[in-house]
N, C-alpha and C positions, 0 to 999 in steps of 0.2 A: 391851757391855763398858763398865764404869764406871771412870773414871779421875779421881782428884783432880787439880785443875789444878796443884797444887804438884809432884806427881810428873812430870806431863807436861812442864812448863816446865823443870824441873831437868834432865831428860833431853834436851830438845830444844835448849836454848840454851847456847852456849859461855859460861862464866863468867869466862874469863881477862880480866884488866884491870879497871880501876875507873871508866873513863869510857865514854860512849857512842861507838860507832864506826859507820861505814856498814853493816858486816856485822851488827852487833847490832841496828841499826835494822830490818833486814829479818827478824830472828828474833823480833821482838815479836809477840804475838798481837793481832790487830785485832778488837776487840769491836764488834758491831753488832746491829741489829734486835731490841731488847727488846720483848716483848709479854706483857702480864699475863693470867693465867688467869681464867676466868669468875668464880671465887670470890675472886679477888684475892690468893690465897695463894702463888702461884708465878710465876716469870718464865722464859720461853724467850728465848734470845738466841743469836747466832751468834758464832763465833770463826774468823777466817781466819788461817792460818799459811802461811809461805813456806819452801821449801827453796831458798835462793838458789843453792846449788851446782848444783841441777838446773834452776833457773830456772822453778820451778813453785809454784803456790799451791793451797791446799785449804781449803774452808769446811765446818765441822761445826756441829751444833746442841747447845747446852748448856742446863742447867736449874739454877735457884737459887731458894731460898725468898725470898719477899718480905720476910722478916725478917732475911735474911742467913744466913751459914753456908757450908759447903763447897758449891761448885758442882760439878756432875757432867756429864761429857760423855755425850750420848745417842747420837750417830751417830759412827761411826768409819770409814766407807767411804772409799776413796781418791778417790771422786767428790766433786763439790761438792754439799752438802746445804744448802739455804737456804730463805728465805721461810716460816718457821715460822708455823702458824696453829693456834690451839687448837680442838679439838672442843668442842661445846657442853657436854658433860658433864665436861670438864676431865680426863678419864681418858686421853686420847690427843691426838695432834696430827698435823696434815698438814704436808707440806713438799714442796718441789720438788727433784728430784735428777736428775742425768744418769748415774746408776750403771748403767743398762741401755742406754746409747747416745744417748738423747735426753732432754731435760728433760720429766719426767712427774711426776704427783702420787703421793706415797706417804703411808701412814698408819703411825704407830708408837704402841704402848701404853707409857705411862709405867712400868708395872709390869715391863716387860721384854719380850724377844722380838725377832724380826727385823722390820724395816720391810717393809710389804706394798705393792706397786705396785697402785694402784687405777685408773689411767687408761691408755689406749692411744691417745692423740691422735696424729694425723699430724704429724710434725715436732716442733720445739722449741716449748715454751710458756714464758711468763714472767708475772710479776706476778699471781699467783693471788689471787683474792678469793673467800671462801666465803660463801654465802648463809646467813641465819638458818635453823637447823635442818638445815644441810648438804643441802638439797634440790637445789641446783645450784651451779655454780661459774662465775665469770668469769675469763678470762685473756686475755693479749694474744699475738698471733702475726702474723708478716709475711704480707702478702697481695700477690700479683703482680697489678698493675692496668694496667701499661703494657708495651709491646713494645720491647725494646732494638734498637739498630741492628744488632747481630750476629744477633739472631733474625730480623730482616727479610731478612738476607742469609745464610741458613743454608748456601748452597752455597759460602761462603767460610770454611771452618772454621779457617783459619790467620790470618784477619783479627783485629785487636785494636784496637777503637776504641769511643768513646762519642759519642753525638750528642744535643744538647740544643737546645731552643727557648725555654727560660725560665731565669730566674735561680734562685739557690739550688740549683744542680745539684750542689753539694757542700756538706757541712756539718760543721764542726769537724774530723773526721778521716776522713770517708767520702764516697764519691760516691753520688749517687742512682742506683739500679739498677732503677727501675720498681716498687719495692715500698713498701707502707705498713703501718704497725702498726695492727691493728684489734683491737677487743674482741670476744671470742667468749663465748657462753653454752653450757653443756653440762651433762649429768648427770655425776655424779662418776665413773661407770664409763666415761666417754668416749663415750657415745651421745648422740644429739640435739644435735649440734654445730651452732650457728648463728652466722654472722657478724652482729653487731649493727650494723655500719656498711657494709652491702653497697654496693659500687661507689663508695664515697666516697673521694676522694683527700685524705684527712685522716689524721693520725697521732694515735693514742691508745695508749699514753702519748705525751706530747710528746717529740720527739727533741731532743738525745740524753740528757737528764738525767731525764726523767719516769719514774715508776714506778707502783706500784699505788695511790698517792694520787690518780692522775688519773682513776680510776673507782671508784664506791662504790655499794653496794646499800642500799635503804631498809630500815628495821627489819622491815617486813612482807614483804619479799622481792618486792614487786610492781612495783618501779621501780628503775632505776639511773640514775646521773648520771655523765656523762663530760666530759672536757676535750678540746677540739680547736681547732686554728688555723682561721681562716676558710678556706673552700674555696679550692683553688688552692695554690700553693707560693710565696707572695709573700716576697721577701727584704727587704721594707721594712715589714712589719707585725708588730705584737705583739698583734693582735686575736684572742685566744683567747676562746672562749665556753663556757658550760656548757650541755650538752644533756641532756635526760631522755628515757628510753624506758620506756614503760609496757607491761607484759606483758598488761594488760587491753585496751588500745586498739591495741596493735601498732604497726607501722612507719607513718609515719616518726617520728624523734625530734623533740623540740621544743626550740628555743633559748630559754632562760629569762633570758639576759642580753643582750637587744637594746640597741643604743645605748650599749654600754659598750665603748669602742674600745681599751682597754689589756689587759694580761694579766689574765684571770680564771682562777683555779686553785684546787686543793685543796678540792674540794667535800666536805662531810661532813654527813650527816643527823643531826638531833638524836635523842636516845634515844627520845623520844615520837613521832618522825616528823613533827612539825609544820613543821619548818624545814630548810633547807639553808644552812649557813654556808659561806662561801668567802672566799678572798683575792682582792683586786682592786687593780690599778694604774689610776689615773685617766688618766694621760697616754699617748696613743698613741705608739708607737715609742720608749718610754723604758723599757728593761729594768730599770733601777735606781730606778724611782719608788717612792714610799712604798706598801707593801702595806697595804691596809685590810682589816679583817674586816667582811664584809657578811653580812646575814641575809635569806634569801629565804623568804617566807611561802608555803607550798605551796598553801594554800587561796585566797589572794587574789592571789598573784603579786607582791605588793609587796616592794621591796628597800629596806633601810635600813642605814646604816653604824653599826657598834657602836663604832668607834674614832675618831669624828670629832674628838674633843678631843686626840687623840694626835699629837705632833709627830714621832714616829719610826715606822719600818717594823716589820712583823711578819714573822718567818720562817715559822712554821707554828703550828698549834693543834690541840687535840683537845677533844671534849666530855668534861668530867669528870662532869657529870650534866645533866639537862634544863634546868637554870637557870644553869650555869656552864661557861665555856670556860677552858682553861688554854692560854696561848700562850707561845712562846719568841721573844725579840727581842734585838737587839744594843743594848748600852748601855755607853758609855765603855770600850771595849776588852774587854768580856766579853759573854757571852750568858746572860741570866737568864730565869726563869719568872715569868709574871704571871697573875693570876686576873682574869677578866672576868665581871661580872654581866650576863647577856644582856638582862634586862628593863630595867635601869637604864642600861646602857652604861658603868658605872663599873669602873675597874680598880685593882688594887693589886699592887705588886711582891712576889712570894713569896720570892725567893732573893736573896742577896747573896754576894759573895766573888770571889776571883780564879780564875775557872773559866768554862767553857762548859757549858751544859746543853742537850742536843739530843735528837732522836729520842724524844720523850715518848710514853708509853703509859699508859692508865689503865683500870681496871675495878673495880667494886664498892668504890670508895673508896680503892683503892691507886694511887698515882702513881709511875711510875719514869721514868728518863731515862738518857742516857749523859752522863758527866761527863769532861771532859778539861781539862788545863792545857797550857801550852806545853812543859813538861818531861815530862809523862806522857800516854800515849794514853788513849782511852776505856775506862771501866769502867762497869758498871751500878750505879746508885744509886737508892734510894727517897727520895722527897721528900714531906714532910708538907704536905698541901694547906692546912692551917690556919696553920702558923707558918713554913713553908719549911725546916724542919730537914732536912738531907741525911744519909742513912745509907748508907755503902758496902755493896754487896751482893756484888760480885766483886772479885777481885784477881788476874786472869789473869796479869799481869806482875809480881806482887810478888816472885817469886823472882829475876827479873832485876834489879829496882830495889833489892833488898836488897844487891846487890853494887856498885851504881853510886854514884859521887860526883856529886851533883847541882849544877847551876848555881844561882846566886842570881838571883832575878827581882825587878826594881824597877819601880814605876810612877812616871813623871815627867810633869810639865807644863812646857812651855817657851813663852815668849812669842814670838808670830809677829811679822812685820814690820808687820802692821796692828794690833798690840796684842792680838789674840785669843790664846787658849791652845791649844797643840798637845799632844795626848796622845801619850806614848811608852811603849813597854815597853823596858827595858834588861836585858840578860842578861850576867851576869858568870861567868867560868870557875870551875869547882870550886876550892875553896881559894884564892879570890881574896884578894890581898894589896894593899891600896891604896898601899903604899909602893913597889911595883914598877911598871914600865911595861908596858902591854899594847897590842897592835894593835887597831884599831877597825874594825868593819864597820857601815856604814850600809845598812840594808835598805830598799829601795824597793818599796812594795806594788803588786801588780797589781790587776786588776779591770776598769776602774779604781775602781769603787765596791764595794770589799770590805774591810770593817774588819779590821784586825789585832787578833785577839782571842786567846783562850786555847785555840785549836784546836791539835792536835798534827799537824804536817805531816810527811809522809814524803819530802818534797823540801826545802823551805825550812825546815829544822828548826833552831830557835834553840838548843835544848838541845845538838844535835850541834855547832853552830858554836862555842858557848861551851866545849864539852868539848875542842875543839882549841886552846884558849888565847886565843880572841878575845872581846873585849867587843863586844856587838851592840846597836845602837839601832834599833828598829823603829818607824817614824814613822807615826802616824795623821794624815797630812797632809790638806789640803783635798780634798773629794770622796769621803769615806767615810761610811757610815751609823754610827749609834750616838752621834752628837753633834748631832742636830737636822737638820731638812730643809735649812735654809740652808747648813750646812756640807757636806752631802751633794751638793746641787745646784750648788754654786758652781764646780764643775770645768768646766762647759759652756763650750766655746770658750776655755778658759784652761789648757790642759794644762801649758804650761811657764811659767805665771804664778805664782799663789799656791801651787799644789801644789809647784812646784820651790823657791820661797822657803821654804816650811814645812820641806822636807827639809833645806835648808841651815841653817836656824835650829836644827833639832834636832842636826845635826852640829856646828855651832859651839858649842852648849851643852856637848856632850861634850868637845870639844877644850879647853875651859877646865879640865877635870879634870886633876889632877896625874898620875894613873895612866894617862892616854892618851898614847901615843907619837905625836906629830903627824906624824912621818915615815912612819908605817905605818897608813894609813887607806884603806879600800876602800869602793866603792859597788857594790851587787849588786841584781839584781831580775829579774823575769820578766813577760812580757806588758806591761801598762802600766809595770810596774817596769823591764822591759828598755828600753822607750821612755825612761823617766826617766834611766836610765844613759846611753843614747845622747845625750840632750839635755844631761846634766851634763858629758859629754865636751867640749861646746862652751863650757861656762862654767868649766871647770877649768884656768885658765890665768893666768899672771902673778900679780898680788896676790890673785886669787881662787882660787888653786890650793889645794885641800884634800886631794884624793885621789891616792894613789900608784898605784892600780890599779882596774880595773873588770871586772865580769862581767855580761853581758846575755844572758838566755835568752828567745828568741821575742819580741823587742821590735819595735815599729814604728819604721822608720828613715826612710822616705820617705812622707809622708802621701798624696801624689798616687798613687803606685804601690800603696800599701796600700789606699786607697779603691777602686781598680779591681780589687783582687785578693781582698778579703775577701768573706764570703758573706752575713752578716746585715747588710744595708745600713742597717737602721733604727738600728743602733748609731752609725756615723759621721754619719748624717743628723741625729741628735739632738746628739751631742757636738761635732761639727765644723760643724754647721749646713747639711749637704748637700754636693753636689759642689763641687769647687774652681773650676769654670769658670763658675759662675752670675753672678759679678760681680767687679769689681776688688777690692772689699773682701773678698770671700770668698777670692780668690786670695792676697791679702796675709795674711789670717788663717792660711791653710795654711802659707804661707812662714814666718811668725813662729814657729810651733810645731814645724815639721818638722826633726828633727835633721840631715838631710842638708844643709841650708843652712848648717850651722856646722862642717862638716868642716875648713875651712881653719884652725880654731882647735885641732883635735885634737892633743894631745901626750902623752896618757896611755896606758900599756899596757892592752889590752882583750882579754878572752876572750869570744868570741861562741858561743852554743849555739843550735841550731835543729833541729827535726824536719821531715822531708819531708812528713808527713801533717798538718801544721798548716795548716788552711785558714782559720782565724780571722786569723792573722798569717802569710801565706805565707812559705815558706823563703827566697824571694828577698830579703826584708827583711834577714835575717841575713847572707846572702851579700853584699849591697851594703855593709853596715856593715863586715864583715871586709875586703872588698876595698878599701874606702876607707881603713881603717886601714893596710893594707899599702902602698898607694900613697903614703900619708903617711910611710912609713918607720918606723911604730911597731912595737913588740913586740906581736904579736897571735897568737891561736890561734882556730881554728874547729872546734868539735865538732859533727859532723853525725850525726843518727840517721835512717837510711833508713826505719825502720818505726815511728817514734814520731810523735805529733802535737803538740798544744799542751802536753802533759804527757809525762813519762817514766814508763811504767807497768810495764814488766817488771823483775824483781828484779835481774838482772845489769846491765841498762842503768842502773838506778838506782844500783847500787853503783859502776859505772864513772863515772857522773856525779859522785858525791861525791868519788871519788878524784881525778878531774881538777879538780874545783872547788877542793878544798883543796890540791892540788898547785900550781895556779896561784897561789893566795893565798900559799902557803909560798914560792914562787919570787919573787913580786913584792912581797910585803908583810910577810913573816915577819921 
């Protein structure tokens, strides 16, 4: 069934009203996974849509010409169809679907007809990678390698317990259940299935965010390279390595990145097979270190850095041809594309503008990416690799945006207390009138090392905030990438120092504007941003009072309890300098930055939000903050999600979040 995207979206999305609402936010099509055909003439991509009334989502695969035009929907099953992969002849494509009960591989002809299931693997598979010539396939699947305490006591069927002897027994939003994600090799028909990591207690892809970029096949199909954390389940290490497995030499695999103690990720074979390029962080235990592009010579084993003169990090890259890499990187509040000469190690910026360009794909001279802005979600675009010209290829949400009044977005630079310049994005309500007064939201970024760019968030959505009548200032304070390594790294052991002062400087600059109502100012944020809100509560008093109200989602409140409750200990070991008990100086450093030590100054209404399954910042942090506010006699609310983690992922929970978020602002700041 072929549908033009305009017909689909007009039918699917309510068009009442002229501003973005929480409900409309969940009715937008979410575009992802663009991949260019072998001849460079067409692009497959996915669109995920939600029926928030049913609290369900569905992903389908679409096709568009690399020159633009009408996109057409290729799959229409009620199941999730994802992970599109072109067949070598370009006449069909493979994808993963759960339409018959478990995730399996299907093939579909572009000329029409039904999708055909071609695999019968046991259980669910994910992250499918097809070999050259489609002779075999790699995929990931969970493997049980450890016995749980309940399995040891099978005669106690009503018992409910977990038993652990090591750290990292839970991660982000899940508990370790004795399974590991392994890479498997198999024939396309499902025969000849082999675990390529037998008995190894390592995860590939890396949990929880890794995908098919964590294992790749050489152009001749005789070798594959995969990423895995050092053996064991260390909570203090970021030492991932690149391992290669040769079908000619057999097991075991070989580590090709010895003596590299930071994150090594994103391996990619050059088109001629001579090299493996990969990303590498130099500093052990620092998850936000500068990502370098490295080049491994498969013949000599030598490794050299291609970006040694670059002061900024790299997000990801692809081979454009055997001599050129295209990479995406943050820069001054945007994400742009750069071209890198492999032999010379020289780079040039391809694109400019107020946007993010991500999820790049290239073949046969055609380069595509996803483009977003803070007011519009991803769409597929083509990028000219010579001059950086951007050509839109899709308009999945054009029908919706044709009816919306959009906010105005402005880039600002503000002087910091130390004389440096702070980058800000400012968002104004639709039909903004500078002669009127508007309430202000100061947005505190999380991460803590995550630049406020031109991404379109389905939670902290600045377009949606502005559409409700608020001016929003989003502060790229100290500790974020995109502004040089010194700016990014300076947050270490200074959480409530210059980052807090930067946030206040940006707020004060906005308060000087005649259109801002100084009596209606809010501070909001999540994760590190939630921490910043808690810490600002202790500063928002007397002559320093700026904020009328606060909202903190999943923030750290008590550094000592947070250190002993979080899972990836390398994170506070680096940022806080290790455990709080190691010295008097260390204990004093914790006390200086921990919000719980400043509760005696709290006098501002606060709304606290937290999820039970948040193991990065355990729910007790939010509970402590809410309880402290109530004991202080403050106006306070606590929104608790029993089934959500560090994020809010389900549709109806998300809409409830926004309704309560804006309800609190309207009640305390409107």
